[in-house]
DOMAR-873444 format. One record per residue (C-alpha): residue in three letters; y, x, z negated. Coordinates in steps of 0.001 Angstrom, whole numbers, plus 500000, padded with zeros to 6 digits. Layout:
ALAYXZ...
// end
This chain:
MET190546441495425062LYS192842443250427532LYS190159445732428589GLU187721442904429325TYR190281441047431427ILE191340444184433329TYR187699444865434203GLU187369441368435665VAL190517441501437782GLU189637444978439069ASN186255443747440284MET187502440665442115PRO186504440384445784GLN189139441702448192ASP190690439788451072GLY189635440557454628ALA191897442308457063ILE194913440457458337SER195701441602461859SER199156442238463176SER200611439984465845ILE202592441458468720GLY205270439340470348PHE207396436362469295HIS205477433106468871GLY208161431016467213THR209646427727468293ASN213136426393468651SER212825424272465526LYS215973423568463546MET216487425541460343VAL217497423404457357GLY219507425157454649LEU220309428837454083SER223255428587456477ASP225319430914454257GLN222658433617454368PHE222212433134458121ARG225947433698458657ARG226027436801456458LEU223033438405458160LYS224299437494461609THR227731438926460858ASP226215442228459720LEU224028442456462832MET226934441626465117ARG228800444676463799GLY226338446720465785SER227213450401465842PHE229802449893463101SER227161448849460584TRP226566451443457849ASN222823450810457864ARG220738449876460881VAL217703448636458942HIS218155445183457404ALA215561443836454957LEU215006440208453974TYR212952439875450812GLY211828437098448494THR208796435276447214ALA206186433906449612GLY207193430704451397ILE210909431020450711GLY211942431116454387LYS212204434788455354THR210356434343458660THR212235431149459512LEU215570432850458892SER214507435807461039MET213448433453463858GLN216863431810463854ILE218523435215464074TYR216145436321466819GLN216858433234468942ASP220591433015468298PRO222526433116471618GLN225228435449470301ILE222643437838468923GLN220937437840472329ILE224230438797473978VAL224743441755471630TYR221086442814471689GLN219873442710475285ARG216439444078474351ARG214455442458471556ALA210976442840470085TRP209051440900467446VAL205987442109465499THR204228440313462670VAL202808443292460775GLY200662441634458111ARG199014442924454970VAL196358444944456805PRO198103445949460044GLN196674447192463314PRO196810450954464006MET200392452206464095SER200035453411467691GLN199141449890468886ILE202070448334467037LEU204452450951468431GLN203132450437471945GLY203616446681471604ILE207232447159470473LEU208056449571473284ALA206448447242475839GLN208615444306474697LEU211769446402474742SER211104447866478193VAL209774444566479576ILE206551446248480758LYS203195444564480244GLN200905447551480793GLY200907451335480570ASP200373454049478006GLU202918455017475370GLU204543457805477381ILE205083455597480454ILE206539452794478347ASP208778455218476459HIS210082456679479731CYS210770453205481180LEU212525452145477989LYS214915455098478122GLU215610454460481803ARG216095450716481618SER217920450577478260VAL220859452875478989GLY223928451172477520LYS221840448389476019ASN221208447523472374CYS217810446741470865LEU216777444499467964ILE213301444910466480VAL211980442342464003LEU209120443475461751ASP207876440360459992ASP205711440321456860VAL205793444035456032TRP203899445163452913GLU204256448952452943ILE207173451277453670GLU204898453643455607VAL204807451159458491VAL208594451030458745THR209043454779458322PHE206522455589461046LEU207931453109463556ILE211559454115463024HIS210666457795463362CYS208835457186466637LEU211446454987468303PRO213354456700471115THR217102457261471164ILE218985454889473468LYS221795456475475460ASN225085454589474925GLY223195452013472859TYR221617451550469469ILE218563450072467789HIS218681447803464741VAL215610446793462761LEU215264443529460833LEU212269443398458539THR210911440817456111GLY208755441422453061ARG207813439919449745TYR208705442956447640ARG211891444977447415ASN210503447928445447TRP210287450016448645MET213418448668450369SER216124450491448415ASP217309452546451412PHE217965449478453570SER220601446745453684LEU219071444163451344TYR219268440375451585GLU217475438320448951VAL216544434941450421ARG217444432318447854PHE215786429042446965LEU217159425923448632LYS219733423864446825GLU218909420270445926LYS220733418787448923GLU219112421299451283SER215707420460449809MET216331416767450329ASP217465417340453923LEU214374419416454703LEU212011416864453152CYS213533413971455094GLU213648415945458351LYS209935416712458077VAL208911413168457091PHE211322411007459067GLY212372413289461913ASP215670412152463397GLU215612408934461348ILE217469408669458057CYS215636408188454797PRO215188404440454116PRO217403403317451216GLN214440401997449227LEU212853405453449297HIS215947407523448640ARG215643407783444860ALA211985408754444967ALA212634411218447810THR215401412866445797LYS213082413303442838ILE210272414674445040ALA212650417191446612LYS213766418283443155LEU210164418729442006CYS209659421221444835GLU212205423468443090GLY213777424749446294LEU210689426403447821PRO210650425521451552LEU206890426065451934LEU206151423566449171ILE208657421065450573VAL207150421265454061THR203597420984452693VAL204402417947450540ALA206224416376453492ASP203215416968455732ILE200873415234453280ILE203246412289452868SER203899411882456597LYS200154411714457336SER199549409027454746GLU199229405429455901GLN201546404510453020ASN204376406814454034ARG206864403943454068ASP205604402268450890PRO207997402630447903VAL205052402318445491TYR203385405340447085TRP206597407364447055ASN207185406544443376ALA203633407651442593VAL204319410973444304ALA207622411358442445GLU205906410689439113LYS202936412911440041ARG200557409978439522ASN198556410849442635SER197160414057444089VAL199925414910446566PHE201440417779444590THR198052419095443465ASP196852419088447079ALA200045420826448176TYR199693423499445482ASN196104424133446539ARG197130424485450195ILE199913426962449640SER197906428966447098LYS196249430666450084VAL199669431934451135LEU200772432894447620SER197604434543446320PRO197935437818448303SER201142438508446369TYR199191438324443117ASP196315440402444470TYR198786443089445562LEU200319443469442083PRO199590446657440128GLN197061446044437375HIS199594446583434574LEU201676443669435910LYS198871441162436437VAL198311440408432753PRO201939439600431817PHE202347437654435062LEU199287435492434394PHE200458434981430826MET203720433470432128GLY201651430557433433VAL200991429177429943PHE204525427812429702PRO205054424326431157ARG207628423241433699ASP211225423152432441TYR210215425427429565ASN212786428206429824THR211151430851427692PRO213211433519425905ILE212286437016427011SER211844438073423395LYS209269435316422831ILE207167436416425801THR207201440084424833ILE206361439355421199MET203479437086422206LEU202099439639424660THR202091442272421936ALA200565439927419341GLU197738438964421673GLY196871442580422356LEU197905442366426000SER200466445145425853ASP200237448890425533ALA203891449036424697LYS205077450793421546GLY208127448566421538LEU209486445461423228LEU211559447240425855GLU208515448297427809ASP207322444699428003TRP210801443652429088GLU210571446158431894TYR207318444554433042LEU209124441225433382ARG212111442855435038GLU209827444449437605LEU208168441093438305ALA211590439495438730ILE213320442178440788ASN210732444119442724TYR208183441365443287SER210319438162443246LEU207689436344441183VAL209519435585437924LEU212791433686437815CYS215346434778435216ARG218526433434433709LEU221010435968432437LYS222612435868429020SER226022434301428462VAL227848437597428835HIS226799437623432492LYS227408433964433246ASN229778434739436129SER227161436664438049GLN225555434754440884PHE222021433598440172HIS219437436010441561SER222201438052443162SER222303441374441372TYR219243441682439186LYS219100445420439776GLU222371445818437869PHE220878444472434636ASN218602445874432010ALA215682443637431139ASN217051442897427683GLU220092441234429296TYR217965438338430526LYS218027435277428309THR215121433206429618CYS212561433364432386TRP210026431045433998LEU207728430613436990HIS208118428370439980SER205666425474439683SER203640426716442663TRP203167430099441018ARG202344428432437708HIS199515426614439502VAL198186429916440892CYS198400431678437517ARG196654428888435657GLY193816428722438145GLU193325432479438102ALA193551432663434301SER191012429882433782LYS188577431472436252ASN188764434775434382LYS188556433144430907PHE192050434373430049TYR193309430919429066HIS192645427341430087LEU195099424442430415LEU194200421175428658SER196211418024429309LYS193468415365429316LEU189976414905427961ASN188327415723431296ASP189812419224431137ALA187481420038428224GLU184272420058430250GLU181699422606429164GLU181569424691432344VAL185303425511432294LEU185811425610428533LYS182886427919427780GLY184101431293426536GLN187832430699427103ARG189918433195425111GLY193060431079425163LEU193787427348424988CYS197066425962426297ILE197456422341425153GLU199923420147427060ASN198908416957425256ASN198892417510421493ILE197127414227420739LEU193902415676422190PHE193119417143418763GLY192930413585417487ILE189976412824419813LYS186553413615418344GLU184924414387421710PHE187617416948422468CYS187326418685419093ASP183533418792419380SER183731420351422853VAL186191423021421704ARG184157423759418588LEU180943424113420576ASN182187425998423651CYS185059428287422769ALA186265428116419148SER184432431310418264TYR185985433144421263THR189525431800421246ARG192304434278420467SER195337432082421183LEU196160428427420578LEU199342427311422319LEU200596423749421944TYR203258423049424573GLY202948419302425007PRO205735416794424279TYR206904416904420673HIS204497414978418440GLN205967413887415111TYR202742412761413425PRO200423415437411999ILE197082416070413693PRO194603418593412258ILE193913421524414561ASP191076423136412607VAL187990423038414835GLY186329426224413674PHE188701428878414977ARG188060432239413331LEU189495434946415584LEU192887433478416441ARG195678435980416913GLU198319433486417989ILE199275429949417021ASP202346428500418713ALA202668424898417538LEU206404424201417345THR205875420920419240GLN203389419658416623ARG204757418504413275PHE202984419265410005TYR203995417484406787THR202744420410404711PHE201740423931405578PRO198140423763406948ILE196181425737404375GLU193267426331406765ILE195511428775408659LEU195356431170405704SER191745432022406567LEU192790433370409991VAL193202436960408879HIS193525438258412466LEU196635436132413034LYS199646438086414338TYR201875435307415659LEU202490432021413802ALA205017429382414882LEU204983425950413212THR207184422914412653CYS206848422107408985ASN209150420815406239GLY206728421667403460GLU206949424728401260LEU205473427986402479PRO202650428951400099SER202793432223398233THR199272432861399544ILE200727433455403005LEU200352437074401943LYS196697436714402996LEU197857436944406622PHE198229440701406305ASN198180441254410096LEU201057438854410731ARG203886440279412834VAL205816437143413765LEU206558434212411415ILE208506431275412854ILE208970428073410829HIS211193425254412090PRO211940422051410170HIS211359418546411480MET214944417741412461ASP214837414094411365ILE214542415071407700ILE217613415833405602ARG216784417556402316ILE218693416195399298ARG216643417724396499ALA216597421331395320PRO216714423970398068SER213515425245399639TYR212837428959399368VAL211043431541401440PRO208233432812399148ILE209058436140397558GLN205665437442398725VAL207031437700402257TRP208660440978401235ASP205205442476400755MET204034441660404318GLN204741445096405724GLY203640444280409285LEU206323441626409870GLU208609442376412804HIS210190438963413373ILE211134436292410803GLU212699433039411981ILE212676430465409189LEU215285427762409623GLY216844426009406641LYS215082427862403831SER216755430181401339LEU215891433855401184VAL215784435646397841ALA215680439415397445PRO212801440627395250SER213380442301391914HIS210924445076392739VAL211757447854395175THR210301447036398588SER211436446921402182LEU210293445600405539ARG210766448708407653ASN209203447166410751LEU211402444077410679SER213695443948413728THR214725440258413651LEU215696438036410709VAL217349434742411679GLY217798431193410428VAL217593431763406686ASN220129430857404029ALA221184433550401586SER223459433853398591ILE226072436566398235CYS223765438311395767THR220882438390398265VAL223041439667401123LEU224301442537398974LYS220708443780398613LEU219697443457402274SER220726446892403492THR217947448600401558ARG215374445881402282ILE215685445719406088PRO216884449196407134ASN215817448931410803ILE216981445399411573ARG218361444872415103LYS219180441150415000LEU220435439388411873GLY221447435731411640ILE222045434181408221GLN223950431335406602ILE225783432561403521GLU225967430002400707LEU229207430349398755MET229142429422395090PRO232179428076393186ASP232767431461391557ASN232685433419394834ASP235984434604396289HIS237169436260399498ASN236377439729398208ASP232731438719397827ILE232608437843401522LEU234075441231402418ARG231526442933400156CYS228773441196402136PHE230142442569405396GLY230477445980403802CYS226792445903402918ILE225819444737406399SER227932447512407963THR225421450077406653LEU222672448659408932VAL222994451306411625SER220398449777413997LEU222022446338414066LYS222961445106417558THR223407441358417034LEU225030439775413981LYS225428436031413362ILE227099435014410110SER227933431447409162ILE229511430263405935THR227692426990405243ASN230343425560402918PRO233612427147404015VAL236899426386402310VAL239643426146404911LYS242659428026403534ARG245319430313404916GLY244422433967405166HIS246462434996402126GLY243348435152399954PHE242074438214401805PRO243447441748401409LYS246138442494403960ALA244662445684405368PRO242673444827408553TRP240183447609407846SER239031445733404746LEU236537444120407117LYS233603446491407668LEU231116446040410515PRO228209448037411968ARG229683450565414355TYR227438449823417320LEU227349446038417310GLU226963444483420757LYS227134440790419811LEU229026439166416973HIS229015435457416053LEU231156434276413122SER231569430762411758GLY233599429476408816THR234642432884407513GLY238383432079407444PHE239568435644408086PRO243224436331408945TRP243828437267412590LYS244884440799411631TYR241212441467410848MET240533441236414562ASP241812444808414785ALA238644445939413042ILE236480443990415490GLY238519445193418470SER237727448802417600LEU233962448358417999PRO233132450522421033ARG230066448575422291LEU230947444959421502GLU230288442758424555VAL230032439223423141LEU232266437637420497LYS231933433999419427LEU234237432574416762ARG233592429040415513SER234734426684412754TYR237865428550411679ALA236206431942411683PHE239806433177411844GLN242877431357410559GLY246570431609411259LEU249046430587413922HIS249542433935415651TRP247285436701416934LYS248416439874418636ALA245656442165419893TYR246551445824419589ARG246615448334422459ARG243266449425424001SER241285447014421823PHE238001445400422833PRO237167448069425433ARG233806446528426469LEU234190442865425543GLN233034440611428364PHE232558437213426711LEU234978435636424214LEU234639432136422779ILE237026430641420215GLU236051427168419003GLU237859425084416360SER240922427110415481ASP244506426507414369LEU245751429301416632VAL249067428526418366GLN250068431766420069TRP247907434643421238LYS249385437799422713ARG247892441117423666ARG249104444624424210SER248422446767427237LYS244923447893428215SER243163445502425877PHE240203443381427095PRO239743445419430312MET236181444108430865LEU236681440436429983SER234921438096432426TYR234765434850430414LEU237235433281427999GLY236426429952426352MET238859428051424140LYS237415424842422698HIS238971422310420316CYS242047424446419734TYR244404421522419412ARG247544423524418563LEU247106426256421164GLU250184426804423329GLU250021430335424692ILE247202432512426040PRO247770436021427413LYS247055436591431072PRO243890438659431503HIS244877442025432882ILE242366444304434542PRO243651447613435891TYR242766447746439585SER241361451230439159TYR239254450225436152LYS235576450523437014ARG233515447413436281PRO229819446681436922SER229190445369440433TRP227754442100439082MET231318441180438058TYR232306441050441730VAL231910438130444115ASN233029438679447704GLY234936441757446609TYR236836440068443773LYS236632440783440073ILE235873437391438540ILE237426436048435355GLU236570432539434177ILE238765430640431718GLU237434427424430197LEU239531425048428085VAL237927422116426270ASP240052419615424318CYS242959422001423920ASN246693421438423795PRO247970420528427326LEU250500423362426952ALA247596425812427054LEU246514424417430431ILE250054424770431768CYS250117428358430556VAL246802429216432240SER247633427426435492GLN250715429623435902PHE248797432895435719GLN249197435151438736PRO246079437330438936ASP246277441054439465LYS245323442637442767GLY241616442198443541VAL241091439625440768ARG239979436024441158LEU240664433607438324ASP238409430544437998GLY239797427922435641ILE238302424713434271ALA239886422399431719SER238316419238430324SER239652416731427835THR238379413637426051PHE241764412783424580TYR242442410157427168GLU240794406805427800LYS238844408338430654PRO237561411921430238MET239119414222432792THR238286417643434225ILE240598419924436172LYS239354422900438181PHE241403425501439968GLN241005428926441491ARG243640431589441915TYR243206434935443559ARG245205437739445042VAL244124439231448335THR243756442961447938SER244852443929451439THR248026441884451720SER248841441221448042GLU249223437595449042LEU248885435129446183LYS246869432028446960ARG245816428972445077ARG243265426446446164PRO241477423549444432LEU237702423720444058
// end
């Protein structure tokens, strides 16, 4: 399937040449938004000869405002005072010969209209003594253009030359001062929309709500906002609330027309992508708006559909990272450990597996879906008209955004006739549908079924004939059949229950035959009990096992059954005859899983007692040496056991819920938790927490929730000389966030009195529902590095 698609994209017609444009052709239009980035860039340019780098690069996705921002800089009066000679060149994707571009730049700088390169160069050196020059290279696609021009520019006596360039990709900009142009905030989007529609007038009150929603639907992309505004302003109904509401609800063609218009601007970015990135990028388009997709889900699905050459998931993650960082096409949200980092600010500091979710901007989703449908990669179906023969014929993937379509005979007949024999993937991403609808329309070669938004009362037996299936995700409360073993190619098995059903009869079990499905790499079965087989077998390819319930007896056998597991999340069911030593034996067994990185253990029926039932020695608790994330709930350990957790050298995230630890006092020993960055304690009887020196040196987030007796928290201490990743810094400060939710007011008093160390900024937030009216308090404390002056200011 991948080879066929690659052949088609490689043989697409190429765009014609796009000529360069010499000279500035901008206007004095007002820039809306991005004022913070304008100030930062202007400040750096105003430093002049003191700037460490004289090439400044603005990058970001198409239509985000790079050219507009550059125009504002170019026309700024203070910039014009500092830079007495200025030149502007729009380079373009297929530029003019380098000699012509260089001649145009030199002519603008020397204020000469005609002459060959040598004459212009001579005049420039003569006339520019003691003067500074600013050259703007707009819409640059290749580093060779910049390198050539910089090399050929003359040296100005008693002056200097700075270059400001804009481009869509940052993969060749690493040697320059980089500025990623961000998306507009909601207020900025609203201001831009109203300015383009109403001019100097204010938005009429009757249109304000609809206008706010329209601005939000544009998702901060200035090009889309301006295009939508242009369509609205030219309509005869541009003051009619009914029309505006129709636009806001997408009940007319305004957004579709806008997407089609700007696709001409966006498409060159897709065409320019390397072939190995085009397939995963197009695949991102299957996910609907507001569907924040976990990175692991995307990589697993790419592998299952045969669209990846990767031997493991990391290589696929790197594809997505490259699309996010180097090409600014995929938007990512970082995992909780990095929650203090500014969105989109320091992607280069992160590995791809540190992203939690990713998605496409709606304008890019429109481009991907159109391109994918044209090349028979997949086709979007949201209404009956989308199933016409000419577009459905031969489609290898179906993305359903209206699950009820399978209940319409005409739709099923069209799918059966035109593409059922070709289809490799069936993805149901419409609104959750709680009534079962059969989806069997003659599919035979399916590799993927993702139908978590479609409820099935019982497991659909017809799926068992799909022997090519590698990825199966269903919502089903029925029992899994033992014949699931027929799906011998299955790699991913995800079963979620219908959440409105509460089971009161005997527990439901994962069929024992699952242990014989040697190809399984990912098992996510929520609410069903796992039983270890009596015969000797193991799932050596299994890397993820989450959601299942397990008895103490089953857990004790896991180490030999899943030797290469990387992520384990289970609910341990305690029986009346189980004691604290049985829980420790479980952890001892789990500690032998040397590949384990993430562990989530929850005791489903915990007995809240004091810690005296456990052995006193803290090292009685055994854990995998190289754990990076640990979530515990209901375990009831004494706080002295935290010494064992604090010794883990790679632990970055620790979440403790539902009396995971019990006792009034906790004292962390010296040099403990060397890499911990995220700590959450929720529902605890802890009163006093103290720490010894050099513990928690990397902590960036501390959350204390529903700790009603808490009185004392230790002040986070970060040695000034301690090296931390640059994403932990904002404006030169090391950031620590402390969040208190429904805690003892004494804890808030304790935190509010903290005096941060030099170079540290403390962000605090406390919320409480104890009172008649819920209240939230925010504060920020920081210590200026240069003067050691302590400041406090409300947010």
